[in-house]
TITOR-326043 format. One record per residue (C-alpha): x, y, z. Coordinates in steps of 0.25 Angstrom, whole numbers. Each point is the difference from the previous one (the first is absolute). Example, Ala and Ser with C-alpha at 12.3 -4.5 7.8 and 13.67 -1.06 7.14 Angstrom:
BEGIN
     c1     c2     c3
     49    -18     31
      6     14     -2
This chain:
BEGIN
     c1     c2     c3
     27     19     48
    -11      8     -7
     -8     -6    -11
      0     10    -12
    -11      0    -11
     -1      6    -13
     -9     11     -7
     -8     -4    -11
    -14     -4     -6
      4    -15      1
     11     -9      6
     11     -8     -5
     -6     -7    -13
      8     -1    -12
      9     -9     -8
      6    -14      0
      1    -13      7
     15     -1      0
     11     10      1
      4      5    -13
     11     10     -6
     -1      9    -12
     11      6     -9
     -1     15      0
      3      7    -13
     14      7     -1
     11      2     11
     -3      7     13
      8      7     10
     -4      0     15
      4     10     10
     -3     -1     14
      1     14      7
     -5      7     13
     -8     12     -1
     -1      9     13
    -10     12      4
      7      8     10
    -12      8      2
     -8    -12      6
      3    -10     11
     -1    -15      0
    -14     -4      5
      7    -11      9
     13      7      4
     -3     15      1
     14      4      2
      4     -4    -14
     -4      6    -13
    -10     -8     -9
      8     -9    -10
     -4    -11     -9
      5     -9    -11
     -3      2    -14
      3    -11    -11
      2      7    -14
     -1     -9    -12
      3      6    -13
      5     -4    -15
     15     -3      1
     11      0    -11
     11     -6      9
      3    -13      6
      3     -5     15
     -4     -9     11
    -14     -4      2
     -8      7     11
     -7     -7     11
    -15     -2     -2
     -1      1     15
     12      4      9
      5    -12      8
     -2      7     13
    -14      3     -3
     -3    -14     -4
      5     -4     15
    -10     11      5
    -11     -5     -8
      2    -14      5
      0      4     14
    -12      9     -2
     -8    -11     -7
     -2      9    -12
    -14     -2     -5
      0    -14      7
      8     -6    -11
      8    -12      2
     15      3      3
      4     -8    -13
     -8     10     -8
      7     12      6
     13     -6      0
     -1     -2    -15
      0     15     -2
     15      0      5
      5     -6    -13
     -9      8     -9
      6     12     -8
     -6     12     -7
      7      8    -10
     15      5      1
      5      7     12
      3     15     -2
      1     -3    -15
      3     12     -9
    -13      7     -4
     -3      1    -15
      2     14     -5
    -11     11     -1
    -10      5     10
    -10    -10      5
    -14      2      5
     -1     -5     14
    -12     -7      8
      1     -2     15
     -7    -13      5
     -5      0     14
     -2    -13      7
    -12     -5      6
     -1     -1     15
      8    -12      5
      6     -4    -14
     15      2     -1
      5      9    -11
      8    -12     -6
    -13     -6     -4
     -3     10    -10
     13     -2     -8
     -5     -9    -11
    -12     10     -3
     10     11      0
      9     -7    -10
    -11     -1     -9
     -2     15      1
     14      3     -2
     -1     -9    -13
     -9     11     -5
     11     10      2
     -3      6     14
      8      1     13
     -8     -6     11
      3      4     15
     -6    -10      9
     -3      7     14
      1     -8     12
     -7     10      9
      6     -1     14
     -7    -10      9
    -10     -4    -11
      6    -14     -2
     13     -7      3
     11      8     -6
     15      2      0
      8     13     -2
     13      0     -7
      8      1     13
     -7    -13      5
    -10      6      9
    -13     -8      0
    -14      8      1
    -12     -8      4
    -15      3     -1
     -2     -7     13
      8     11      7
    -11     10     -3
    -10     -3     11
    -10     10     -6
     -3    -10    -11
     -7     -9     10
    -11     10      0
     -1      2    -15
    -13     -7     -2
     -7      8     11
      7     13     -1
     -1      7    -14
      9     11      5
     12    -10      1
     -3     -4    -14
     -1     14     -5
     13      4      7
      8    -11     -6
     -6      3    -14
      5     14      1
     13     -4      5
      2     -9    -12
     -5     11    -10
     11      9      6
     10    -12     -2
     -3      0    -15
      3     14     -1
     13     -1      7
      4    -12     -8
     -3      8    -13
      9     11      6
     12    -10      2
     -1     -7    -13
     -2     13     -9
     13      5      7
     10    -11     -3
     -5    -10     11
      5    -12     -9
     14      3     -7
     -1      1    -15
    -15     -1      0
     -6     12     -7
    -15      3      4
     -9      8     -9
     -7      9     10
    -12      3    -10
     -4    -15      0
     -2     -4     14
    -11     -9      5
     -4     -7     14
     -6    -14      0
     -3     -8     12
     -7    -13      5
    -10     -1     10
      3     11     11
     11      4     -9
    -10      3    -11
     -8      9     10
     13      7      3
      3      2    -15
    -13      7     -2
      2      9     11
     14      3     -5
     -7      5    -13
     -8      9      8
     12      7      6
     11     -1    -10
     -2      7    -13
     12     -7     -6
     -7    -13     -2
     -7     -2    -13
     -7    -13      4
     -3     -7     12
     -5    -15      0
     -7     -7     12
      1    -15     -2
    -11     -6      8
      0      9     12
    -11      7      7
     -1     16      0
      4      2     14
      8     13     -2
     -6     13      5
      4      8    -12
     -8    -10     -9
    -12      0      9
      0     15      1
      2      3    -15
     -4    -12     -8
     10     -7    -10
      8      9     -9
      1     -1    -15
     13     -6      1
     -4    -11     10
     -3    -15     -5
     -5    -12      7
      2    -15     -3
    -10     -9      8
      1    -15      2
    -11     -8     -6
      0    -15      5
     -7    -10     -8
     -7    -10      9
     -9    -11     -3
    -14     -1      6
      4    -12      8
     12      7      6
     -8     12      4
    -11     -9      6
     11     -7      8
      3     14      6
    -14      3      3
     -3     10    -12
     -9     -1    -12
      4      5    -14
    -10     12      2
      6      4     13
     15     -1     -5
     -4      8    -13
     -7     11      9
     12      1      9
      9      2    -12
     -9     11     -6
      0      7     13
     15      0      1
      2      5    -15
    -12     10      2
      8      6     12
     12      3     -9
     -9      5    -11
     -6     10     10
     14      5      4
      3      1    -15
    -12      8     -3
      2     10     12
     14      3     -5
      4     11    -10
      2     -8    -12
     -3    -14     -6
      7    -11      8
      1    -14     -5
     -3    -12      8
      2    -14     -5
     -3    -14      4
     10    -11     -3
     -7    -13     -2
      7    -12      6
      7      7     11
      0      1     15
      6     10      9
     14     -6      0
      0     -1    -15
      6     14      0
     13     -5      6
     10    -12     -2
     -9     -9      9
     -5     -9    -12
     14     -3     -4
      7     -2     14
    -11     -2     10
    -10     -8     -8
     -5     -8     13
     -6     13      5
     -8      1    -13
     -5    -14     -4
     -6     -3     14
    -12     10     -5
     -3     -8    -12
     -6      8    -12
      5      1    -14
     11     10     -1
      9      4    -11
     13     -7     -2
     11      7      8
      8      5    -12
    -13      5     -6
     -4      8     12
     13      7      1
     -1      3    -15
    -14      6      1
      3      8     13
     13      5     -4
     -5      3    -14
    -12      8      5
      9      9      9
     10      2    -11
    -12      4     -9
     -5     10     10
     14      6      2
      2      1    -15
    -14      7     -2
      2     10     11
     15      4     -3
     -3      5    -14
      6    -12     -8
    -13     -5     -5
    -14      5      5
     -7    -12     -5
      9    -11      6
     -9     -3     11
    -13     -1     -8
      7     -8    -10
      6    -10     10
    -14     -2      7
     -6     -2    -13
      9    -12     -4
      1     -6     14
    -13     -8      3
      4     -1     15
     -2     15      2
    -14      6      2
     -3     15      2
     -9      3     12
    -10     10     -2
    -10     -1     11
     -2     12     10
     -5     -3     14
      1     12     10
      2     -7     13
     15     -3      2
      4     13      6
    -12     -1     10
      4    -14      4
     14      5      3
     -5     12      8
     -8     -9      9
    -14      5     -6
    -11     -9     -4
     -2     -3    -15
    -12      6     -7
    -13     -8      1
      1     -3    -15
     13     -7      1
      0    -15      3
     12      1     10
     -2     -4     14
     -2     12     10
     12     -4      7
      9     11     -4
     14     -2      6
     12     -3     -8
      0    -15      5
    -14     -2     -6
      3      6    -13
     -3     -8    -13
     14     -3     -1
      0     -7     13
    -13     -7     -3
      6     -6    -13
     12     -4      7
     -9     -8     10
     -4     -9    -12
     14     -6      1
      3    -10     11
      9      4     12
     13      4     -6
     13     -8      4
      7      9     11
     10      9     -6
      9     -4     12
      0    -14      6
      0      5     14
    -14      7     -3
    -12     -9     -1
     -8      2    -13
    -12      9      1
    -10      4    -11
      6      7    -12
      0     15      0
      5     10    -10
     11      9      5
């Protein structure tokens, strides 16, 4: 069984000491559908077309039975796989949890749509609570379980596992594998848009002029690449993912691309226990945000990069609410779970509102009234050189080691203690961001 890691500037810091729940505003429908791309084959079983599960959460006006938060069969698989090294009782608790109303009648009118791509290794189910909050702002949200990106289940009961993709074992050492997977996921986003704008969910009317792609970690990188190739997308939001897509590296960030970065809050004592000084931690953070600012500067239009204070890498998922033990072990002073969901979903909603013509000032207004958000404005022209294997300029304070594995993102991850193995069958090793 392979251990899967996540992309991002930091790792698994956010949220609360005990599992919590929040009450989303309004009523929501949940439709679990399958999307197929007959033009591509499955990366594991090449004789079959590429297909994946999509969970669509949307404002609903009809009643019905509650939808499962995590499918029961998938709960069994997660326990067998040792999902994130969690205690089986935690995983089992998801079996009885529900989210929204299964196949509820959508409310009338055409809705804007945001796709939400998973982080590598994180089940799509674990973005449902975040998606509910976005749906509460009047959006349909399509959570894409990219095939073999995490444990997932198709409507016919077929289980797809990330561990079946043997190439992922080389992803730390071989940037070509990572780039190929990001390109695959970006294509998945476009195909999912095709399906949902042509009646993919019965009764759900999607406004084809108000489409956005969002994603967490590797899914965020895919969202940015999708923006570079799919003109239908009015906005793309990368939530704490690194810019690993080839299109982004070649062209820089487009004017409809947005980046939300985690910003953990550690005490000096906590940093010292991990062998880092405050000055070292601050310098690593400035390198990471500077890399993003450089890509934004190299693009055609102004791009917004925001830090979200009091968040860690998994704050951009449901983890603070349903997997708190993965978060509290790292200490720090994160936002309360419901606050983190509100701030992040509010930022994404404001981005969409500002880019789809409803209110051009929505994002600037939201940032101004939300103290946890800080705009990044520091250019540093080294990121592309690092990913291309070139030494950084002598003026930079980055190490001359120029491989992906030694980028500032990995350096900052090293400030954390070895992460608990995502799979109980795999021994823990130093945390790395993929």
